[in-house]
C-alpha positions in Angstrom: 0.0 0.0 0.0 2.9 2.3 0.7 4.3 1.9 -2.8 0.8 2.3 -4.2 0.2 5.7 -2.5 3.8 6.9 -3.0 3.7 6.3 -6.8 0.3 8.0 -7.0 1.5 11.3 -5.5 4.7 11.2 -7.6 2.6 10.8 -10.7 0.5 13.8 -9.8 3.6 15.9 -9.3 5.2 14.8 -12.6 2.1 15.7 -14.5 2.9 19.3 -13.9 6.3 19.2 -15.4 6.9 20.8 -18.8 8.3 17.6 -20.3 5.1 15.6 -19.6 3.0 18.4 -21.1 5.1 18.4 -24.2 5.0 14.6 -24.5 1.2 14.7 -24.3 0.9 17.0 -27.4 1.8 14.5 -30.0 -1.0 12.0 -29.2 -3.3 15.0 -28.9 -2.5 16.2 -32.4 -3.0 12.7 -33.7 -6.4 12.3 -32.1 -7.6 15.7 -33.1 -6.7 15.0 -36.7 -8.3 11.6 -36.5 -11.5 12.9 -34.9 -11.7 15.8 -37.4 -11.2 13.5 -40.4 -13.8 11.0 -39.2 -16.3 13.8 -38.4 -15.7 15.5 -41.8 -16.1 12.3 -43.7 -18.9 10.5 -41.8 -20.7 12.8 -39.4 -23.6 13.9 -41.5 -24.2 10.5 -43.0 -23.9 8.8 -39.6 -26.3 11.2 -37.9 -28.8 10.9 -40.8 -28.6 7.1 -40.7 -29.2 7.0 -37.0 -32.1 9.5 -37.2 -33.7 7.4 -40.0 -33.4 4.3 -37.8 -35.0 6.0 -34.8 -37.9 7.2 -36.9 -38.4 3.8 -38.4 -38.7 2.0 -35.1 -42.4 1.6 -34.0 -41.4 1.2 -30.4 -39.4 4.4 -30.3 -42.2 6.2 -32.1 -44.3 5.7 -28.9 -41.4 7.0 -26.8 -41.1 10.2 -28.9 -44.8 10.8 -28.6 -44.6 10.4 -24.9 -41.7 12.9 -24.7 -43.7 15.3 -26.9 -46.6 14.9 -24.5 -44.5 15.9 -21.5 -43.1 19.0 -23.3 -39.8 17.7 -24.8 -40.6 17.6 -28.5 -37.0 18.1 -29.8 -35.4 15.2 -28.0 -35.1 13.1 -31.2 -32.8 15.7 -32.8 -30.4 15.4 -29.8 -30.5 11.6 -29.4 -29.2 10.9 -32.9 -25.9 12.9 -32.4 -25.5 11.5 -28.9 -25.7 7.9 -30.2 -23.2 8.6 -32.9 -20.8 10.2 -30.4 -21.2 7.4 -27.8 -20.6 4.9 -30.6 -17.5 6.6 -31.8 -16.1 7.3 -28.3 -14.7 3.8 -27.8 -12.9 4.0 -31.2 -11.3 7.3 -30.2 -10.4 5.9 -26.8 -8.8 2.8 -28.2 -6.8 4.9 -30.7 -5.8 7.2 -27.9 -4.5 4.3 -25.9 -2.6 2.8 -28.8 -0.9 6.2 -29.6 -0.1 6.7 -25.9 1.3 3.2 -25.7 3.5 3.8 -28.7 4.6 7.4 -28.1 4.0 8.5 -24.6 4.4 5.7 -22.1 8.0 4.6 -23.1 9.1 8.3 -23.0 7.6 8.8 -19.6 9.1 5.6 -18.3 12.5 6.8 -19.4 11.8 10.2 -17.8 11.0 8.6 -14.4 14.1 6.3 -14.7 16.4 9.2 -15.4 15.2 11.1 -12.4 14.7 8.3 -9.8 16.4 5.2 -11.1 19.5 6.3 -13.0 21.5 3.1 -12.1 18.7 0.7 -13.0 19.9 -1.8 -15.6 17.9 -2.0 -18.8 17.5 -5.6 -19.7 15.2 -4.9 -22.6 12.8 -7.8 -22.1 10.4 -6.5 -24.8 10.7 -4.6 -28.1 8.5 -2.3 -30.2 6.7 -5.1 -32.1 6.1 -7.1 -29.0 4.6 -4.0 -27.3 2.4 -3.3 -30.4 1.2 -6.9 -30.5 0.5 -7.0 -26.8 -1.5 -3.7 -27.1 -3.5 -4.8 -30.1 -4.3 -8.2 -28.5 -5.4 -6.4 -25.3 -7.5 -3.9 -27.2 -9.3 -6.7 -29.1 -10.0 -8.6 -25.8 -11.3 -5.3 -24.2 -13.6 -4.7 -27.3 -14.9 -8.2 -27.0 -15.6 -7.8 -23.4 -17.4 -4.5 -24.1 -19.6 -6.1 -26.8 -20.5 -9.1 -24.6 -21.4 -6.9 -21.6 -23.1 -4.1 -23.6 -26.6 -5.3 -22.7 -25.7 -5.1 -19.0 -24.7 -1.5 -19.3 -28.5 -0.7 -19.3 -28.5 -1.6 -15.6 -27.6 1.6 -13.7 -25.0 0.1 -11.2 -23.4 -2.0 -13.9 -23.2 0.9 -16.3 -20.8 2.5 -13.8 -18.8 -0.6 -12.8 -18.3 -2.5 -16.1 -16.7 0.3 -18.2 -14.3 1.1 -15.3 -13.4 -2.6 -15.0 -12.8 -3.0 -18.7 -10.8 0.2 -19.2 -8.9 -0.6 -15.9 -8.0 -4.1 -17.1 -6.9 -2.7 -20.5 -4.9 0.1 -18.9 -3.3 -2.3 -16.5 -2.2 -4.8 -19.2 -0.9 -2.2 -21.6 0.8 0.2 -19.2 2.5 -2.4 -17.1 4.0 -4.2 -20.2 5.2 -1.0 -21.8 6.8 0.4 -18.7 8.7 -2.9 -18.0 9.5 -3.8 -21.6 12.8 -1.8 -21.7 13.9 -2.3 -18.1 12.9 -5.8 -17.0 13.7 -9.2 -18.3 10.8 -11.4 -19.3 11.2 -13.4 -16.1 11.3 -10.2 -13.9 8.2 -8.9 -15.7 6.3 -12.1 -15.0 7.3 -12.0 -11.3 6.3 -8.4 -10.9 2.9 -8.9 -12.7 2.2 -11.9 -10.6 3.3 -10.4 -7.3 1.6 -7.0 -7.7 -1.4 -8.1 -9.8 -4.0 -6.7 -7.4 -2.3 -3.4 -7.0 -1.8 -3.0 -10.7 -5.4 -3.9 -11.4 -6.6 -1.4 -8.7 -4.5 1.3 -10.4 -6.1 0.4 -13.7 -9.6 0.6 -12.3 -8.9 4.0 -10.7 -7.5 5.4 -14.0 -10.4 3.8 -15.8 -12.8 5.7 -13.6 -10.9 8.9 -14.3 -11.1 8.1 -18.0 -14.9 8.3 -17.7 -14.8 12.0 -17.0 -14.3 13.1 -20.6 -17.7 11.5 -21.5 -19.4 14.5 -20.0 -17.5 16.7 -22.4 -18.4 14.5 -25.3 -22.1 14.8 -24.4 -21.8 18.6 -24.0 -20.4 18.7 -27.5 -23.6 17.1 -28.8 -25.9 19.3 -26.7 -24.1 22.5 -27.7 -23.4 22.1 -31.4 -21.9 25.5 -31.6 -19.1 24.5 -29.3 -18.6 21.0 -30.7 -15.4 21.9 -32.5 -13.9 23.2 -29.2 -15.3 20.7 -26.7 -14.2 17.5 -28.6 -10.5 18.5 -28.6 -10.8 19.3 -24.9 -12.2 15.9 -24.3 -9.3 14.3 -26.2 -6.9 16.5 -24.2 -8.4 15.2 -21.0 -8.0 11.6 -22.2 -4.4 12.4 -22.9 -3.8 13.8 -19.4 -5.5 10.8 -17.9 -3.3 8.4 -19.9 -0.2 10.5 -19.1 -1.0 10.2 -15.4 -1.6 6.5 -15.8 1.7 6.1 -17.6 3.5 8.0 -14.8 1.7 6.1 -12.0 2.6 2.7 -13.5 6.1 3.9 -14.3 6.8 5.0 -10.7 5.2 1.8 -9.3 6.7 -0.7 -11.6 10.2 0.7 -11.7 10.3 1.0 -7.9 9.0 -2.6 -7.6 11.6 -3.7 -10.1 14.4 -2.0 -8.1 13.2 -3.6 -4.9 13.1 -7.0 -6.6 16.7 -6.7 -7.7 17.9 -5.4 -4.4 16.3 -8.4 -2.7 17.8 -10.9 -5.1 21.2 -9.2 -4.7 20.9 -9.5 -0.9 20.0 -13.1 -1.1 23.0 -13.8 -3.4 25.3 -12.1 -0.9 24.0 -14.1 2.0 24.8 -17.5 0.3 28.5 -17.8 1.4 27.5 -17.2 5.1 25.4 -20.4 5.1 28.4 -22.8 4.3 28.4 -25.8 6.6 31.8 -27.3 7.7 31.6 -31.1 8.0 35.2 -31.8 9.1 36.5 -30.3 12.4 40.1 -31.4 11.6 39.9 -29.6 8.3 38.8 -26.5 10.2 41.8 -26.7 12.6 44.2 -27.1 9.7 42.7 -24.0 8.0 42.7 -22.0 11.2 46.4 -22.7 12.0 48.2 -24.5 9.2 51.7 -24.3 10.8 50.7 -25.5 14.3 52.2 -29.0 15.0 49.8 -31.9 15.6 49.4 -33.0 19.2 50.3 -36.6 18.5 53.7 -35.6 17.1 54.9 -34.9 20.7 53.8 -38.1 22.2 56.8 -40.1 20.9 
């Protein structure tokens, strides 16, 4: 728990440093360009398609009439953009995570190592392609979990718990691997992931809950169409800050745990000679005083 809390506060402090802010700009630019290109190419058609689907549903027609009866006649025009945004949000989130994994997390891990663990040996237990494959596989598993559990999101408590667990699990797998890829050997990485699995998962869940905050900004962009162009980049920026904080938190935690693991192994190695057992007392006497004459030589 001490390592958990210590790494949390260190990550908060590091988020305010200029280097972290600069490192967060590249993924932000990529996501803004991606969101802008998707919006320019597909926004109108997507909203029109969703609106046609809403109007064609006989069940939803009753719902719209009920809303008109209670004085909310224009709800249909708001629901269509919201559905498009909520559908596109996971795509943007996944792309954000991949970009952060490839560009931001390794740089932040090196930054933490330079400032706190300058003497930590880099055993390079993973490379770029392994990290990319691990991230893509984790993203596919998370998408599968999201699709399978999507009907359960309609239940109010589960709608808050399940997304946090999915994003937390995904963040935990991706961040921990990327932080340790350069510094730990495969064996050390497996030991750390097994020993600190619950703490790492808790960190992922916390950051997953933090990652739900930008959804409010996404919804505001749909409700206030005039500010859509401004609010969506702000939401992407918040995602980047959350991911940057996640990278720093995992970097502080994982590198400190790796340093402790190696210190413990070194201490155990140094203690090995002190456990030598001597089985021959006569051999001990000869080693202690090799020039001392034997007692039986004076008996003659």
